[in-house]
CHARMM-style PDB file with segment names, atoms N, HN, CA, C and O in Angstrom:
ATOM      1  N   MET     1     122.822  90.350  72.484  1.00  0.00      PROA
ATOM      2  CA  MET     1     123.790  90.853  71.185  1.00  0.00      PROA
ATOM      3  C   MET     1     124.680  91.008  71.994  1.00  0.00      PROA
ATOM      4  O   MET     1     125.279  89.945  71.835  1.00  0.00      PROA
ATOM      5  N   VAL     2     125.380  91.692  72.971  1.00  0.00      PROA
ATOM      6  HN  VAL     2     124.893  92.555  73.100  1.00  0.00      PROA
ATOM      7  CA  VAL     2     126.367  90.979  73.132  1.00  0.00      PROA
ATOM      8  C   VAL     2     127.513  89.778  73.278  1.00  0.00      PROA
ATOM      9  O   VAL     2     128.738  89.884  73.336  1.00  0.00      PROA
ATOM     10  N   LEU     3     126.766  88.737  73.313  1.00  0.00      PROA
ATOM     11  HN  LEU     3     125.771  88.650  73.266  1.00  0.00      PROA
ATOM     12  CA  LEU     3     127.710  87.353  73.594  1.00  0.00      PROA
ATOM     13  C   LEU     3     127.211  87.278  72.418  1.00  0.00      PROA
ATOM     14  O   LEU     3     127.766  86.235  72.074  1.00  0.00      PROA
ATOM     15  N   LYS     4     126.294  87.721  71.112  1.00  0.00      PROA
ATOM     16  HN  LYS     4     125.843  88.568  71.391  1.00  0.00      PROA
ATOM     17  CA  LYS     4     126.148  87.073  70.113  1.00  0.00      PROA
ATOM     18  C   LYS     4     127.806  87.661  68.967  1.00  0.00      PROA
ATOM     19  O   LYS     4     128.194  87.219  67.885  1.00  0.00      PROA
ATOM     20  N   GLU     5     128.255  88.542  69.670  1.00  0.00      PROA
ATOM     21  HN  GLU     5     127.939  88.900  70.548  1.00  0.00      PROA
ATOM     22  CA  GLU     5     129.245  89.670  69.218  1.00  0.00      PROA
ATOM     23  C   GLU     5     130.421  89.234  69.322  1.00  0.00      PROA
ATOM     24  O   GLU     5     131.185  88.642  68.560  1.00  0.00      PROA
ATOM     25  N   ALA     6     130.480  89.648  70.496  1.00  0.00      PROA
ATOM     26  HN  ALA     6     129.860  90.129  71.116  1.00  0.00      PROA
ATOM     27  CA  ALA     6     131.312  88.612  71.386  1.00  0.00      PROA
ATOM     28  C   ALA     6     132.298  87.469  71.091  1.00  0.00      PROA
ATOM     29  O   ALA     6     133.527  87.424  71.036  1.00  0.00      PROA
ATOM     30  N   SER     7     130.785  86.061  70.825  1.00  0.00      PROA
ATOM     31  HN  SER     7     129.786  86.097  70.869  1.00  0.00      PROA
ATOM     32  CA  SER     7     130.752  84.897  70.037  1.00  0.00      PROA
ATOM     33  C   SER     7     131.578  85.576  68.865  1.00  0.00      PROA
ATOM     34  O   SER     7     132.750  85.940  68.957  1.00  0.00      PROA
ATOM     35  N   ALA     8     130.772  85.683  67.757  1.00  0.00      PROA
ATOM     36  HN  ALA     8     129.820  85.388  67.682  1.00  0.00      PROA
ATOM     37  CA  ALA     8     131.646  85.940  66.443  1.00  0.00      PROA
ATOM     38  C   ALA     8     132.264  86.382  67.012  1.00  0.00      PROA
ATOM     39  O   ALA     8     132.074  85.735  68.042  1.00  0.00      PROA
ATOM     40  N   ARG     9     133.593  87.664  67.451  1.00  0.00      PROA
ATOM     41  HN  ARG     9     133.747  88.190  66.615  1.00  0.00      PROA
ATOM     42  CA  ARG     9     134.329  88.085  67.244  1.00  0.00      PROA
ATOM     43  C   ARG     9     136.003  87.227  67.682  1.00  0.00      PROA
ATOM     44  O   ARG     9     137.140  87.463  67.274  1.00  0.00      PROA
ATOM     45  N   ARG    10     135.369  85.977  68.871  1.00  0.00      PROA
ATOM     46  HN  ARG    10     134.445  85.785  69.202  1.00  0.00      PROA
ATOM     47  CA  ARG    10     136.439  85.666  69.655  1.00  0.00      PROA
ATOM     48  C   ARG    10     136.182  84.159  68.854  1.00  0.00      PROA
ATOM     49  O   ARG    10     136.372  83.167  69.558  1.00  0.00      PROA
ATOM     50  N   ASP    11     135.810  83.954  67.592  1.00  0.00      PROA
ATOM     51  HN  ASP    11     135.655  84.759  67.020  1.00  0.00      PROA
ATOM     52  CA  ASP    11     135.420  82.737  67.122  1.00  0.00      PROA
ATOM     53  C   ASP    11     134.666  80.896  68.540  1.00  0.00      PROA
ATOM     54  O   ASP    11     134.989  79.768  68.915  1.00  0.00      PROA
ATOM     55  N   LYS    12     133.546  81.994  68.682  1.00  0.00      PROA
ATOM     56  HN  LYS    12     133.284  82.909  68.377  1.00  0.00      PROA
ATOM     57  CA  LYS    12     133.538  80.878  70.026  1.00  0.00      PROA
ATOM     58  C   LYS    12     132.019  80.071  70.027  1.00  0.00      PROA
ATOM     59  O   LYS    12     131.892  79.893  68.816  1.00  0.00      PROA
ATOM     60  N   THR    13     131.262  79.703  70.416  1.00  0.00      PROA
ATOM     61  HN  THR    13     131.366  79.848  71.400  1.00  0.00      PROA
ATOM     62  CA  THR    13     129.345  79.768  70.596  1.00  0.00      PROA
ATOM     63  C   THR    13     129.691  80.527  71.523  1.00  0.00      PROA
ATOM     64  O   THR    13     130.715  81.023  71.994  1.00  0.00      PROA
ATOM     65  N   ILE    14     128.055  80.499  71.763  1.00  0.00      PROA
ATOM     66  HN  ILE    14     127.223  80.097  71.380  1.00  0.00      PROA
ATOM     67  CA  ILE    14     127.653  81.831  73.222  1.00  0.00      PROA
ATOM     68  C   ILE    14     127.981  80.720  74.811  1.00  0.00      PROA
ATOM     69  O   ILE    14     128.162  80.997  75.996  1.00  0.00      PROA
ATOM     70  N   GLY    15     127.924  79.414  74.024  1.00  0.00      PROA
ATOM     71  HN  GLY    15     127.777  79.189  73.060  1.00  0.00      PROA
ATOM     72  CA  GLY    15     128.348  78.331  75.308  1.00  0.00      PROA
ATOM     73  C   GLY    15     129.519  78.274  76.269  1.00  0.00      PROA
ATOM     74  O   GLY    15     129.670  77.704  77.349  1.00  0.00      PROA
ATOM     75  N   GLN    16     130.294  79.044  75.535  1.00  0.00      PROA
ATOM     76  HN  GLN    16     130.172  79.507  74.657  1.00  0.00      PROA
ATOM     77  CA  GLN    16     131.329  78.496  75.112  1.00  0.00      PROA
ATOM     78  C   GLN    16     131.561  79.425  76.085  1.00  0.00      PROA
ATOM     79  O   GLN    16     131.850  79.055  77.223  1.00  0.00      PROA
ATOM     80  N   LEU    17     131.439  81.065  75.678  1.00  0.00      PROA
ATOM     81  HN  LEU    17     131.205  81.366  74.753  1.00  0.00      PROA
ATOM     82  CA  LEU    17     131.554  81.517  76.645  1.00  0.00      PROA
ATOM     83  C   LEU    17     130.668  82.157  77.970  1.00  0.00      PROA
ATOM     84  O   LEU    17     130.970  82.847  78.943  1.00  0.00      PROA
ATOM     85  N   ILE    18     129.890  81.774  77.653  1.00  0.00      PROA
ATOM     86  HN  ILE    18     129.644  81.213  76.863  1.00  0.00      PROA
ATOM     87  CA  ILE    18     129.356  81.629  79.113  1.00  0.00      PROA
ATOM     88  C   ILE    18     129.727  80.803  79.802  1.00  0.00      PROA
ATOM     89  O   ILE    18     129.628  80.940  81.021  1.00  0.00      PROA
ATOM     90  N   ASP    19     130.523  79.162  78.982  1.00  0.00      PROA
ATOM     91  HN  ASP    19     130.603  79.050  77.992  1.00  0.00      PROA
ATOM     92  CA  ASP    19     131.058  77.977  80.732  1.00  0.00      PROA
ATOM     93  C   ASP    19     132.224  78.889  80.782  1.00  0.00      PROA
ATOM     94  O   ASP    19     132.120  79.386  81.903  1.00  0.00      PROA
ATOM     95  N   GLU    20     133.326  79.425  80.192  1.00  0.00      PROA
ATOM     96  HN  GLU    20     133.410  79.021  79.281  1.00  0.00      PROA
ATOM     97  CA  GLU    20     134.449  80.282  80.193  1.00  0.00      PROA
ATOM     98  C   GLU    20     133.974  81.410  81.643  1.00  0.00      PROA
ATOM     99  O   GLU    20     134.616  81.414  82.694  1.00  0.00      PROA
ATOM    100  N   SER    21     132.766  82.279  81.392  1.00  0.00      PROA
ATOM    101  HN  SER    21     132.245  82.275  80.538  1.00  0.00      PROA
ATOM    102  CA  SER    21     132.383  83.497  82.526  1.00  0.00      PROA
ATOM    103  C   SER    21     132.564  82.684  83.680  1.00  0.00      PROA
ATOM    104  O   SER    21     133.697  82.377  84.052  1.00  0.00      PROA
ATOM    105  N   LEU    22     131.198  82.186  84.472  1.00  0.00      PROA
ATOM    106  HN  LEU    22     130.278  82.435  84.170  1.00  0.00      PROA
ATOM    107  CA  LEU    22     131.513  80.586  84.759  1.00  0.00      PROA
ATOM    108  C   LEU    22     133.007  80.264  85.411  1.00  0.00      PROA
ATOM    109  O   LEU    22     133.120  80.512  86.612  1.00  0.00      PROA
ATOM    110  N   GLU    23     133.777  79.909  84.944  1.00  0.00      PROA
ATOM    111  HN  GLU    23     133.686  79.708  83.968  1.00  0.00      PROA
ATOM    112  CA  GLU    23     134.875  78.842  84.964  1.00  0.00      PROA
ATOM    113  C   GLU    23     135.463  80.045  86.359  1.00  0.00      PROA
ATOM    114  O   GLU    23     135.430  79.996  87.589  1.00  0.00      PROA
ATOM    115  N   PHE    24     135.999  81.112  85.276  1.00  0.00      PROA
ATOM    116  HN  PHE    24     136.025  81.152  84.277  1.00  0.00      PROA
ATOM    117  CA  PHE    24     136.848  82.055  86.174  1.00  0.00      PROA
ATOM    118  C   PHE    24     136.095  82.874  86.955  1.00  0.00      PROA
ATOM    119  O   PHE    24     136.725  83.820  87.428  1.00  0.00      PROA
ATOM    120  N   PHE    25     134.557  82.782  87.332  1.00  0.00      PROA
ATOM    121  HN  PHE    25     134.045  82.013  86.948  1.00  0.00      PROA
ATOM    122  CA  PHE    25     134.122  83.237  88.513  1.00  0.00      PROA
ATOM    123  C   PHE    25     133.856  81.767  89.261  1.00  0.00      PROA
ATOM    124  O   PHE    25     132.690  81.537  89.581  1.00  0.00      PROA
ATOM    125  N   GLY    26     134.966  80.663  89.586  1.00  0.00      PROA
ATOM    126  HN  GLY    26     135.914  80.850  89.326  1.00  0.00      PROA
ATOM    127  CA  GLY    26     135.400  79.809  90.436  1.00  0.00      PROA
ATOM    128  C   GLY    26     133.971  78.608  90.428  1.00  0.00      PROA
ATOM    129  O   GLY    26     133.934  77.669  91.223  1.00  0.00      PROA
ATOM    130  N   ILE    27     132.839  78.876  89.353  1.00  0.00      PROA
ATOM    131  HN  ILE    27     132.870  79.639  88.707  1.00  0.00      PROA
ATOM    132  CA  ILE    27     131.746  77.625  89.316  1.00  0.00      PROA
ATOM    133  C   ILE    27     132.409  77.538  87.883  1.00  0.00      PROA
ATOM    134  O   ILE    27     132.532  78.155  86.825  1.00  0.00      PROA
ATOM    135  N   LYS    28     133.002  75.539  89.006  1.00  0.00      PROA
ATOM    136  HN  LYS    28     132.902  75.038  89.866  1.00  0.00      PROA
ATOM    137  CA  LYS    28     133.151  74.189  88.369  1.00  0.00      PROA
ATOM    138  C   LYS    28     131.622  73.654  87.380  1.00  0.00      PROA
ATOM    139  O   LYS    28     131.453  73.254  86.228  1.00  0.00      PROA
ATOM    140  N   SER    29     130.833  73.884  88.420  1.00  0.00      PROA
ATOM    141  HN  SER    29     130.970  74.209  89.355  1.00  0.00      PROA
ATOM    142  CA  SER    29     129.475  73.454  87.288  1.00  0.00      PROA
ATOM    143  C   SER    29     128.481  73.638  86.162  1.00  0.00      PROA
ATOM    144  O   SER    29     128.466  74.597  85.390  1.00  0.00      PROA
ATOM    145  N   ARG    30     127.770  72.754  86.159  1.00  0.00      PROA
ATOM    146  HN  ARG    30     127.782  71.975  86.786  1.00  0.00      PROA
ATOM    147  CA  ARG    30     126.486  73.712  85.315  1.00  0.00      PROA
ATOM    148  C   ARG    30     125.868  73.533  86.939  1.00  0.00      PROA
ATOM    149  O   ARG    30     125.347  74.472  87.541  1.00  0.00      PROA
ATOM    150  N   ASP    31     126.065  71.853  87.642  1.00  0.00      PROA
ATOM    151  HN  ASP    31     126.488  71.089  87.153  1.00  0.00      PROA
ATOM    152  CA  ASP    31     124.936  72.132  88.694  1.00  0.00      PROA
ATOM    153  C   ASP    31     125.522  73.393  90.785  1.00  0.00      PROA
ATOM    154  O   ASP    31     124.950  73.708  91.829  1.00  0.00      PROA
ATOM    155  N   ASP    32     126.750  73.555  90.217  1.00  0.00      PROA
ATOM    156  HN  ASP    32     127.214  73.300  89.369  1.00  0.00      PROA
ATOM    157  CA  ASP    32     127.341  74.550  90.229  1.00  0.00      PROA
ATOM    158  C   ASP    32     126.257  76.895  90.282  1.00  0.00      PROA
ATOM    159  O   ASP    32     126.032  77.873  90.995  1.00  0.00      PROA
ATOM    160  N   ALA    33     126.112  76.397  89.130  1.00  0.00      PROA
ATOM    161  HN  ALA    33     126.295  75.602  88.551  1.00  0.00      PROA
ATOM    162  CA  ALA    33     125.155  77.219  88.935  1.00  0.00      PROA
ATOM    163  C   ALA    33     123.945  77.505  89.099  1.00  0.00      PROA
ATOM    164  O   ALA    33     123.296  78.371  89.687  1.00  0.00      PROA
ATOM    165  N   LEU    34     123.663  76.188  88.166  1.00  0.00      PROA
ATOM    166  HN  LEU    34     124.190  75.485  87.689  1.00  0.00      PROA
ATOM    167  CA  LEU    34     122.559  76.462  88.992  1.00  0.00      PROA
ATOM    168  C   LEU    34     121.747  76.566  90.025  1.00  0.00      PROA
ATOM    169  O   LEU    34     120.539  76.678  90.232  1.00  0.00      PROA
ATOM    170  N   GLU    35     123.230  76.464  90.917  1.00  0.00      PROA
ATOM    171  HN  GLU    35     124.211  76.373  90.749  1.00  0.00      PROA
ATOM    172  CA  GLU    35     122.344  76.549  92.815  1.00  0.00      PROA
ATOM    173  C   GLU    35     123.079  77.484  93.092  1.00  0.00      PROA
ATOM    174  O   GLU    35     123.405  77.547  94.277  1.00  0.00      PROA
ATOM    175  N   LEU    36     123.509  78.333  92.346  1.00  0.00      PROA
ATOM    176  HN  LEU    36     123.243  78.282  91.384  1.00  0.00      PROA
ATOM    177  CA  LEU    36     124.084  80.156  92.728  1.00  0.00      PROA
ATOM    178  C   LEU    36     122.588  80.322  92.483  1.00  0.00      PROA
ATOM    179  O   LEU    36     121.913  80.117  93.492  1.00  0.00      PROA
ATOM    180  N   VAL    37     121.715  80.737  91.065  1.00  0.00      PROA
ATOM    181  HN  VAL    37     122.263  80.903  90.245  1.00  0.00      PROA
ATOM    182  CA  VAL    37     121.212  81.086  90.566  1.00  0.00      PROA
ATOM    183  C   VAL    37     119.852  80.003  92.122  1.00  0.00      PROA
ATOM    184  O   VAL    37     119.327  80.078  93.233  1.00  0.00      PROA
ATOM    185  N   ARG    38     119.915  79.730  91.714  1.00  0.00      PROA
ATOM    186  HN  ARG    38     120.342  79.669  90.812  1.00  0.00      PROA
ATOM    187  CA  ARG    38     119.096  79.329  92.864  1.00  0.00      PROA
ATOM    188  C   ARG    38     118.872  80.306  94.343  1.00  0.00      PROA
ATOM    189  O   ARG    38     117.953  81.051  94.682  1.00  0.00      PROA
ATOM    190  N   ARG    39     119.998  79.964  94.929  1.00  0.00      PROA
ATOM    191  HN  ARG    39     120.745  79.359  94.653  1.00  0.00      PROA
ATOM    192  CA  ARG    39     120.079  80.595  96.073  1.00  0.00      PROA
ATOM    193  C   ARG    39     119.769  82.151  95.994  1.00  0.00      PROA
ATOM    194  O   ARG    39     119.070  82.794  96.777  1.00  0.00      PROA
ATOM    195  N   ALA    40     120.361  82.554  95.012  1.00  0.00      PROA
ATOM    196  HN  ALA    40     120.929  82.031  94.376  1.00  0.00      PROA
ATOM    197  CA  ALA    40     120.060  84.023  94.566  1.00  0.00      PROA
ATOM    198  C   ALA    40     118.662  84.679  94.256  1.00  0.00      PROA
ATOM    199  O   ALA    40     118.140  85.793  94.192  1.00  0.00      PROA
ATOM    200  N   ARG    41     118.301  83.103  94.072  1.00  0.00      PROA
ATOM    201  HN  ARG    41     118.724  82.199  94.124  1.00  0.00      PROA
ATOM    202  CA  ARG    41     116.779  83.450  93.266  1.00  0.00      PROA
ATOM    203  C   ARG    41     116.225  83.666  94.926  1.00  0.00      PROA
ATOM    204  O   ARG    41     115.535  84.671  95.097  1.00  0.00      PROA
ATOM    205  N   ALA    42     116.460  82.874  96.027  1.00  0.00      PROA
ATOM    206  HN  ALA    42     117.021  82.058  95.888  1.00  0.00      PROA
ATOM    207  CA  ALA    42     115.880  82.639  97.753  1.00  0.00      PROA
ATOM    208  C   ALA    42     116.223  83.803  98.045  1.00  0.00      PROA
ATOM    209  O   ALA    42     115.309  84.295  98.706  1.00  0.00      PROA
ATOM    210  N   ARG    43     116.866  84.358  97.941  1.00  0.00      PROA
ATOM    211  HN  ARG    43     117.609  83.958  97.404  1.00  0.00      PROA
ATOM    212  CA  ARG    43     117.257  85.929  98.545  1.00  0.00      PROA
ATOM    213  C   ARG    43     116.839  87.512  97.940  1.00  0.00      PROA
ATOM    214  O   ARG    43     116.737  88.651  98.396  1.00  0.00      PROA
ATOM    215  N   ARG    44     116.685  86.873  96.734  1.00  0.00      PROA
ATOM    216  HN  ARG    44     116.768  85.947  96.364  1.00  0.00      PROA
ATOM    217  CA  ARG    44     115.584  87.757  96.186  1.00  0.00      PROA
ATOM    218  C   ARG    44     113.424  87.853  96.417  1.00  0.00      PROA
ATOM    219  O   ARG    44     112.565  88.734  96.448  1.00  0.00      PROA
ATOM    220  N   LEU    45     113.517  85.781  96.558  1.00  0.00      PROA
ATOM    221  HN  LEU    45     114.215  85.065  96.533  1.00  0.00      PROA
ATOM    222  CA  LEU    45     112.037  86.240  97.228  1.00  0.00      PROA
ATOM    223  C   LEU    45     112.044  86.919  98.926  1.00  0.00      PROA
ATOM    224  O   LEU    45     111.216  87.667  99.447  1.00  0.00      PROA
ATOM    225  N   ARG    46     113.483  86.246  99.581  1.00  0.00      PROA
ATOM    226  HN  ARG    46     114.156  85.639  99.158  1.00  0.00      PROA
ATOM    227  CA  ARG    46     113.836  87.442 100.584  1.00  0.00      PROA
ATOM    228  C   ARG    46     113.002  88.376 101.306  1.00  0.00      PROA
ATOM    229  O   ARG    46     111.861  88.525 101.743  1.00  0.00      PROA
ATOM    230  N   VAL    47     114.107  88.920 101.217  1.00  0.00      PROA
ATOM    231  HN  VAL    47     115.034  88.799 100.861  1.00  0.00      PROA
ATOM    232  CA  VAL    47     113.719  90.268 100.533  1.00  0.00      PROA
ATOM    233  C   VAL    47     112.666  91.505 100.248  1.00  0.00      PROA
ATOM    234  O   VAL    47     112.452  92.536 100.885  1.00  0.00      PROA
ATOM    235  N   ALA    48     112.085  90.975  99.012  1.00  0.00      PROA
ATOM    236  HN  ALA    48     112.259  90.137  98.494  1.00  0.00      PROA
ATOM    237  CA  ALA    48     110.983  90.968  99.083  1.00  0.00      PROA
ATOM    238  C   ALA    48     109.676  91.035 100.242  1.00  0.00      PROA
ATOM    239  O   ALA    48     109.064  91.987 100.726  1.00  0.00      PROA
ATOM    240  N   GLN    49     109.565  89.479 100.439  1.00  0.00      PROA
ATOM    241  HN  GLN    49     110.062  88.705 100.047  1.00  0.00      PROA
ATOM    242  CA  GLN    49     108.978  89.321 101.184  1.00  0.00      PROA
ATOM    243  C   GLN    49     109.322  90.476 102.607  1.00  0.00      PROA
ATOM    244  O   GLN    49     108.892  91.603 102.855  1.00  0.00      PROA
ATOM    245  N   ARG    50     109.743  90.081 102.922  1.00  0.00      PROA
ATOM    246  HN  ARG    50     110.093  89.166 102.720  1.00  0.00      PROA
ATOM    247  CA  ARG    50     110.980  91.034 103.974  1.00  0.00      PROA
ATOM    248  C   ARG    50     110.278  92.741 104.536  1.00  0.00      PROA
ATOM    249  O   ARG    50     109.967  93.294 105.591  1.00  0.00      PROA
ATOM    250  N   SER    51     110.306  93.062 102.975  1.00  0.00      PROA
ATOM    251  HN  SER    51     110.559  92.614 102.117  1.00  0.00      PROA
ATOM    252  CA  SER    51     109.910  94.600 103.112  1.00  0.00      PROA
ATOM    253  C   SER    51     108.651  94.644 101.956  1.00  0.00      PROA
ATOM    254  O   SER    51     109.166  95.075 100.924  1.00  0.00      PROA
ATOM    255  N   ARG    52     107.134  94.352 101.716  1.00  0.00      PROA
ATOM    256  HN  ARG    52     106.715  94.002 102.554  1.00  0.00      PROA
ATOM    257  CA  ARG    52     106.575  94.131 101.692  1.00  0.00      PROA
ATOM    258  C   ARG    52     105.590  93.512 103.954  1.00  0.00      PROA
ATOM    259  O   ARG    52     104.520  93.996 104.323  1.00  0.00      PROA
ATOM    260  N   ALA    53     105.959  93.057 104.346  1.00  0.00      PROA
ATOM    261  HN  ALA    53     106.828  92.664 104.046  1.00  0.00      PROA
ATOM    262  CA  ALA    53     106.227  92.482 105.237  1.00  0.00      PROA
ATOM    263  C   ALA    53     105.626  95.061 106.154  1.00  0.00      PROA
ATOM    264  O   ALA    53     104.734  95.792 106.583  1.00  0.00      PROA
ATOM    265  N   SER    54     107.221  94.952 105.747  1.00  0.00      PROA
ATOM    266  HN  SER    54     107.946  94.359 105.398  1.00  0.00      PROA
ATOM    267  CA  SER    54     107.695  96.105 106.220  1.00  0.00      PROA
ATOM    268  C   SER    54     106.905  97.541 106.019  1.00  0.00      PROA
ATOM    269  O   SER    54     107.023  98.651 106.538  1.00  0.00      PROA
ATOM    270  N   ALA    55     105.817  96.827 104.747  1.00  0.00      PROA
ATOM    271  HN  ALA    55     105.721  95.925 104.325  1.00  0.00      PROA
ATOM    272  CA  ALA    55     105.798  98.338 104.688  1.00  0.00      PROA
ATOM    273  C   ALA    55     104.165  98.401 104.851  1.00  0.00      PROA
ATOM    274  O   ALA    55     103.436  99.392 104.836  1.00  0.00      PROA
ATOM    275  N   ARG    56     103.801  96.874 105.029  1.00  0.00      PROA
ATOM    276  HN  ARG    56     104.393  96.069 105.042  1.00  0.00      PROA
ATOM    277  CA  ARG    56     101.992  96.406 105.878  1.00  0.00      PROA
ATOM    278  C   ARG    56     102.546  97.098 107.538  1.00  0.00      PROA
ATOM    279  O   ARG    56     101.961  98.157 107.768  1.00  0.00      PROA
ATOM    280  N   LEU    57     103.483  96.697 108.605  1.00  0.00      PROA
ATOM    281  HN  LEU    57     103.958  95.837 108.418  1.00  0.00      PROA
ATOM    282  CA  LEU    57     103.397  97.931 109.158  1.00  0.00      PROA
ATOM    283  C   LEU    57     103.733  98.576 109.389  1.00  0.00      PROA
ATOM    284  O   LEU    57     104.029  98.849 110.552  1.00  0.00      PROA
ATOM    285  N   SER    58     103.921  99.290 108.363  1.00  0.00      PROA
ATOM    286  HN  SER    58     103.680  99.068 107.418  1.00  0.00      PROA
ATOM    287  CA  SER    58     103.712 100.641 108.547  1.00  0.00      PROA
ATOM    288  C   SER    58     102.301 101.055 107.808  1.00  0.00      PROA
ATOM    289  O   SER    58     101.443 101.795 108.288  1.00  0.00      PROA
ATOM    290  N   ALA    59     102.273 100.542 106.801  1.00  0.00      PROA
ATOM    291  HN  ALA    59     102.970  99.940 106.412  1.00  0.00      PROA
ATOM    292  CA  ALA    59     100.517 101.332 106.903  1.00  0.00      PROA
ATOM    293  C   ALA    59     100.263 101.144 108.355  1.00  0.00      PROA
ATOM    294  O   ALA    59     100.447 102.198 108.963  1.00  0.00      PROA
ATOM    295  N   LYS    60      99.952 100.290 109.010  1.00  0.00      PROA
ATOM    296  HN  LYS    60      99.802  99.434 108.516  1.00  0.00      PROA
ATOM    297  CA  LYS    60      98.947  99.763 110.071  1.00  0.00      PROA
ATOM    298  C   LYS    60      99.384 101.109 111.239  1.00  0.00      PROA
ATOM    299  O   LYS    60      98.753 102.005 111.800  1.00  0.00      PROA
ATOM    300  N   LYS    61     100.540 100.738 111.215  1.00  0.00      PROA
ATOM    301  HN  LYS    61     101.052 100.010 110.760  1.00  0.00      PROA
ATOM    302  CA  LYS    61     101.410 101.688 111.912  1.00  0.00      PROA
ATOM    303  C   LYS    61     100.751 103.405 111.814  1.00  0.00      PROA
ATOM    304  O   LYS    61     100.048 103.914 112.687  1.00  0.00      PROA
ATOM    305  N   GLY    62     101.220 104.120 110.452  1.00  0.00      PROA
ATOM    306  HN  GLY    62     101.790 103.706 109.743  1.00  0.00      PROA
ATOM    307  CA  GLY    62     100.358 104.848 110.070  1.00  0.00      PROA
ATOM    308  C   GLY    62      98.624 105.233 110.568  1.00  0.00      PROA
ATOM    309  O   GLY    62      98.117 106.198 111.139  1.00  0.00      PROA
ATOM    310  N   ALA    63      98.276 104.402 110.214  1.00  0.00      PROA
ATOM    311  HN  ALA    63      98.687 103.618 109.749  1.00  0.00      PROA
ATOM    312  CA  ALA    63      96.540 104.372 110.584  1.00  0.00      PROA
ATOM    313  C   ALA    63      96.348 104.223 111.927  1.00  0.00      PROA
ATOM    314  O   ALA    63      95.503 105.059 112.249  1.00  0.00      PROA
ATOM    315  N   SER    64      96.724 103.538 112.958  1.00  0.00      PROA
ATOM    316  HN  SER    64      97.410 102.858 112.697  1.00  0.00      PROA
ATOM    317  CA  SER    64      96.687 103.155 114.570  1.00  0.00      PROA
ATOM    318  C   SER    64      97.293 105.069 114.147  1.00  0.00      PROA
ATOM    319  O   SER    64      96.372 105.877 114.033  1.00  0.00      PROA
ATOM    320  N   SER    65      98.183 105.401 114.032  1.00  0.00      PROA
ATOM    321  HN  SER    65      98.931 104.745 114.125  1.00  0.00      PROA
ATOM    322  CA  SER    65      99.111 107.167 114.714  1.00  0.00      PROA
ATOM    323  C   SER    65      97.909 108.287 114.568  1.00  0.00      PROA
ATOM    324  O   SER    65      97.853 109.222 115.366  1.00  0.00      PROA
ATOM    325  N   ALA    66      96.868 108.126 113.409  1.00  0.00      PROA
ATOM    326  HN  ALA    66      96.914 107.366 112.760  1.00  0.00      PROA
ATOM    327  CA  ALA    66      95.979 108.590 112.347  1.00  0.00      PROA
ATOM    328  C   ALA    66      94.922 108.716 113.318  1.00  0.00      PROA
ATOM    329  O   ALA    66      94.240 109.727 113.485  1.00  0.00      PROA
ATOM    330  N   GLY    67      94.822 107.578 113.979  1.00  0.00      PROA
ATOM    331  HN  GLY    67      95.376 106.757 113.843  1.00  0.00      PROA
ATOM    332  CA  GLY    67      92.995 107.310 114.286  1.00  0.00      PROA
ATOM    333  C   GLY    67      93.454 107.667 115.865  1.00  0.00      PROA
ATOM    334  O   GLY    67      92.814 106.956 116.639  1.00  0.00      PROA
ATOM    335  N   GLN    68      94.286 108.474 116.483  1.00  0.00      PROA
ATOM    336  HN  GLN    68      94.806 109.051 115.853  1.00  0.00      PROA
ATOM    337  CA  GLN    68      95.079 108.585 117.807  1.00  0.00      PROA
ATOM    338  C   GLN    68      94.710 109.693 117.792  1.00  0.00      PROA
ATOM    339  O   GLN    68      93.914 110.028 118.670  1.00  0.00      PROA
ATOM    340  N   THR    69      95.158 110.707 116.764  1.00  0.00      PROA
ATOM    341  HN  THR    69      95.805 110.435 116.051  1.00  0.00      PROA
ATOM    342  CA  THR    69      95.316 112.045 116.762  1.00  0.00      PROA
ATOM    343  C   THR    69      93.667 113.302 116.121  1.00  0.00      PROA
ATOM    344  O   THR    69      93.303 114.457 115.900  1.00  0.00      PROA
ATOM    345  N   ALA    70      93.304 111.946 116.128  1.00  0.00      PROA
ATOM    346  HN  ALA    70      93.599 111.008 116.308  1.00  0.00      PROA
ATOM    347  CA  ALA    70      92.088 112.355 115.243  1.00  0.00      PROA
ATOM    348  C   ALA    70      91.034 113.733 116.306  1.00  0.00      PROA
ATOM    349  OT1 ALA    70      90.012 114.228 115.832  1.00  0.00      PROA
TER     350      ALA     70
END
C-alpha cells in the first residue's frame, strides 16, 4: 500500500522506486540484490538452527539435572 501511494505521488512505477532504493543503498544490480537476499536468508537460517540446538541442549541439561536431584 505504501509503495503504491509513493508510486502515485512521484509518478513512477513501483519497480522504479525499488530500483532507486537499491541504488541508494549501494546495490548496483539485480544480481547484487539477489545475493543480498540470499545471504540474509542464510544468516537467518543459521541463527534459527543455533537457537533450536541451544534449546535442545538446555532441555537435555535440565532433564539430567532433574534426575540428579531426585
